[in-house]
C-alpha positions as CSV (number, residue, x, y, z in Angstrom):
1,X,4.3,38.9,8.1
2,X,2.9,35.6,6.3
3,X,4.3,32.2,7.9
4,X,5.1,29.5,5.5
5,X,3.2,26.3,5.3
6,X,4.0,23.6,7.9
7,X,6.0,20.9,5.4
8,X,3.5,18.1,6.6
9,X,0.7,21.0,5.0
10,X,2.2,21.0,1.9
11,X,2.7,16.8,1.9
12,X,-0.6,16.2,3.2
13,X,-2.4,18.5,0.6
14,X,-0.4,16.5,-2.1
15,X,-1.8,13.5,-0.4
16,X,-5.6,14.3,-0.3
17,X,-6.4,13.3,-3.9
18,X,-5.3,10.1,-3.3
19,X,-6.9,9.3,0.6
20,X,-9.8,10.2,-1.9
21,X,-8.8,7.9,-4.1
22,X,-8.3,5.6,-1.9
23,X,-11.5,5.7,0.2
24,X,-13.4,6.0,-2.8
25,X,-11.9,2.9,-3.9
26,X,-13.1,1.4,-0.2
27,X,-16.6,2.2,-0.4
28,X,-17.3,1.0,-3.9
29,X,-15.9,-2.9,-2.8
30,X,-17.9,-2.1,0.4
31,X,-20.5,-1.9,-1.1
32,X,-20.3,-4.5,-3.4
33,X,-19.3,-7.0,-0.5
34,X,-22.7,-5.6,1.1
35,X,-24.7,-6.3,-1.8
36,X,-23.5,-10.2,-1.9
37,X,-24.2,-10.0,1.5
38,X,-20.6,-10.8,2.4
39,X,-18.4,-9.7,5.6
40,X,-17.9,-6.0,3.6
41,X,-15.6,-4.2,6.1
42,X,-13.3,-7.3,6.8
43,X,-13.4,-7.8,3.0
44,X,-13.1,-4.8,1.6
45,X,-10.0,-3.6,4.0
46,X,-7.7,-7.0,3.1
47,X,-8.5,-5.7,-0.7
48,X,-7.1,-2.7,0.1
49,X,-4.4,-4.1,2.2
50,X,-3.8,-6.5,-1.0
51,X,-3.2,-2.9,-3.0
52,X,-1.2,-1.3,-0.8
53,X,1.4,-4.4,-0.6
54,X,1.8,-4.6,-4.0
55,X,2.1,-0.9,-4.7
56,X,4.4,-0.8,-2.4
57,X,6.9,-4.1,-3.0
58,X,9.2,-2.2,-5.2
59,X,10.0,-0.1,-2.3
60,X,10.3,-2.6,0.4
61,X,11.6,-5.6,-1.6
62,X,14.5,-3.4,-3.1
63,X,15.5,-2.3,0.7
64,X,15.7,-5.7,1.8
65,X,17.7,-6.5,-0.9
66,X,20.1,-4.0,0.5
67,X,20.5,-6.8,3.4
68,X,21.0,-9.4,1.6
69,X,23.2,-12.0,3.2
70,X,21.7,-11.6,7.0
71,X,20.3,-14.9,6.5
72,X,16.6,-15.2,5.1
73,X,15.2,-15.4,8.5
74,X,16.1,-11.9,8.8
75,X,14.7,-10.7,5.3
76,X,11.9,-12.8,6.2
77,X,10.8,-10.5,9.2
78,X,11.4,-7.8,7.3
79,X,9.0,-8.3,4.9
80,X,6.7,-9.4,8.0
81,X,7.0,-5.7,9.4
82,X,6.3,-4.3,6.2
83,X,3.1,-6.2,5.7
84,X,1.8,-5.4,9.5
85,X,2.7,-1.7,9.1
86,X,0.1,-1.6,6.5
87,X,-2.7,-3.8,8.1
88,X,-2.3,-1.3,11.0
89,X,-2.5,1.5,8.8
90,X,-6.1,0.1,7.0
91,X,-7.4,-1.1,10.2
92,X,-6.7,1.8,12.4
93,X,-8.6,4.2,9.4
94,X,-10.9,2.2,8.4
95,X,-12.1,0.0,11.3
96,X,-12.9,3.3,13.9
97,X,-16.8,3.4,13.0
98,X,-17.3,6.9,13.0
99,X,-14.6,7.4,10.0
100,X,-16.3,4.5,8.8
101,X,-19.7,6.2,8.6
102,X,-18.1,9.8,7.7
103,X,-16.0,7.5,4.2
104,X,-19.4,6.2,3.4
105,X,-21.5,9.5,3.6
106,X,-19.1,11.3,2.2
107,X,-18.5,8.5,-0.8
108,X,-22.4,8.1,-1.4
109,X,-22.3,11.6,-2.8
110,X,-20.2,10.8,-5.7
111,X,-21.8,9.4,-9.4
112,X,-20.6,5.8,-10.0
113,X,-18.2,6.6,-12.5
114,X,-17.1,2.6,-13.3
115,X,-18.6,-0.4,-13.2
116,X,-18.3,-2.1,-9.8
117,X,-15.8,-4.9,-11.5
118,X,-13.9,-2.7,-12.8
119,X,-12.4,-2.0,-9.1
120,X,-12.0,-5.6,-8.4
121,X,-9.4,-5.3,-11.3
122,X,-7.2,-2.8,-9.2
123,X,-5.6,-5.8,-7.2
124,X,-4.7,-8.0,-9.5
125,X,-3.0,-4.5,-12.1
126,X,-1.1,-2.9,-8.9
127,X,0.3,-7.2,-8.6
128,X,1.7,-6.7,-12.3
129,X,3.1,-3.2,-11.4
130,X,4.6,-3.9,-8.1
131,X,6.6,-7.2,-9.5
132,X,7.2,-5.2,-13.2
133,X,8.9,-2.4,-11.5
134,X,10.4,-4.4,-8.8
135,X,12.0,-6.1,-11.4
136,X,13.6,-2.8,-12.9
137,X,14.5,-1.9,-10.2
138,X,16.5,-5.3,-9.2
139,X,18.1,-5.4,-12.6
140,X,18.7,-1.9,-13.5
141,X,19.6,-0.5,-10.2
142,X,20.6,-3.2,-7.6
143,X,22.6,-5.5,-9.9
144,X,24.0,-3.2,-12.2
145,X,25.7,-1.0,-9.5
146,X,26.3,-4.1,-7.3
147,X,24.2,-3.1,-4.2
148,X,22.8,-6.3,-3.6
149,X,23.7,-7.2,0.4
150,X,26.1,-3.7,0.3
151,X,24.4,-2.5,3.7
152,X,25.1,-5.7,6.0
153,X,27.6,-7.9,3.9
154,X,28.6,-11.6,4.7
155,X,32.1,-10.1,5.6
156,X,31.0,-8.1,8.2
157,X,28.9,-10.5,10.1
158,X,31.7,-12.9,9.9
């Protein structure tokens, strides 16, 4: 009798190509910063954090919209928490010396398909995509169905 694969294994199989793209973006920005004698590890990590934060903005900002009304400090705290989680993920992955060597070694073998400047356009494009998707979600879902502040409305807090 064959055991079905674990759900996390199935999810991980779908995420593997995205992880490889993320690592390749890190590698190309790392090498570009290293060539310019800049702090490559820090700069590439911050670049990835910016990309992640921008692409996840529609999700975490929409969730924050559902909590509108509990106060600006809570909304800022939720945004700050999301930023901290993304930073912890990237720093744990790339500041591990063994993992860093492994990522650099794996990506050295790959051909350079795009010029380096193309990799530095990913962050502005991800910012535009994130803001646009957040705007669409806000106007076509949250405001249309009156979901703003639905989780903790002002009346409950009084």
